[in-house]
C-alpha positions as CSV (number, residue, x, y, z in Angstrom):
1,M,0.0,0.0,0.0
2,I,2.7,2.5,0.9
3,R,4.8,1.5,-2.2
4,T,1.8,2.2,-4.4
5,G,1.2,5.5,-2.7
6,L,4.9,6.5,-3.2
7,T,4.8,5.5,-6.8
8,F,1.7,7.5,-7.4
9,F,3.2,10.5,-5.7
10,F,6.4,10.4,-7.8
11,I,4.4,10.1,-11.0
12,L,2.2,13.0,-10.0
13,L,5.3,15.1,-9.1
14,L,7.0,14.3,-12.4
15,S,3.9,15.0,-14.5
16,S,3.3,18.3,-12.7
17,S,6.9,19.5,-13.3
18,L,6.6,18.6,-17.0
19,Y,3.5,20.8,-17.5
20,A,4.5,23.7,-15.2
21,K,5.0,27.0,-16.8
22,E,7.0,29.8,-15.2
23,N,5.0,32.9,-14.4
24,F,7.6,35.7,-15.0
25,S,5.2,38.4,-14.0
26,E,5.5,37.3,-10.3
27,M,9.3,37.7,-10.4
28,S,11.1,40.9,-9.5
29,T,13.0,42.8,-12.1
30,Q,16.3,41.9,-10.5
31,E,15.3,38.2,-10.6
32,L,14.5,38.5,-14.3
33,I,17.8,40.2,-15.1
34,A,19.6,37.5,-13.1
35,I,18.2,34.6,-15.1
36,M,18.8,36.1,-18.5
37,G,20.4,33.4,-20.6
38,Y,19.1,30.6,-18.3
39,V,15.5,30.5,-19.4
40,K,14.2,27.4,-21.3
41,A,13.8,27.8,-25.0
42,N,10.0,27.1,-24.9
43,E,9.6,29.9,-22.3
44,S,11.9,32.4,-23.9
45,A,9.2,34.4,-25.7
46,A,7.1,34.9,-22.5
47,F,10.3,35.8,-20.6
48,Q,11.5,38.4,-23.1
49,A,8.0,39.9,-23.4
50,E,7.9,40.4,-19.6
51,L,11.4,41.8,-19.5
52,K,10.7,44.3,-22.3
53,R,7.5,45.4,-20.6
54,R,9.6,46.3,-17.5
55,V,12.4,48.3,-19.3
56,P,10.6,51.7,-19.0
57,T,10.2,51.4,-15.2
58,M,13.8,50.1,-14.5
59,T,16.1,52.1,-12.3
60,P,19.4,53.3,-13.9
61,A,21.2,50.5,-12.1
62,E,18.8,47.8,-13.4
63,K,19.1,49.2,-16.9
64,E,22.8,48.9,-16.7
65,K,22.6,45.3,-15.6
66,Y,20.0,44.7,-18.3
67,K,22.3,46.0,-21.0
68,K,25.2,44.1,-19.7
69,N,23.2,40.8,-19.7
70,S,21.3,41.4,-23.0
71,N,24.0,39.5,-25.0
72,K,22.8,36.4,-23.2
73,L,19.3,36.6,-24.7
74,Q,18.7,34.2,-27.7
């Protein structure tokens, strides 16, 4: 019984991680800048759209980091 429950739990965990999408709108601007270049290819469009949406409200320090890391974008 316990073995069946553990098996079911791991299958559920694996399947949920395969279908999970990252919600970039919940991340801070600093977090977005930090993960530039590390975003999965299938989430790249959503990531870049969120990042570009935030550019006008970035502080000068954030804009500098953004420019420095922009070469990491695909």
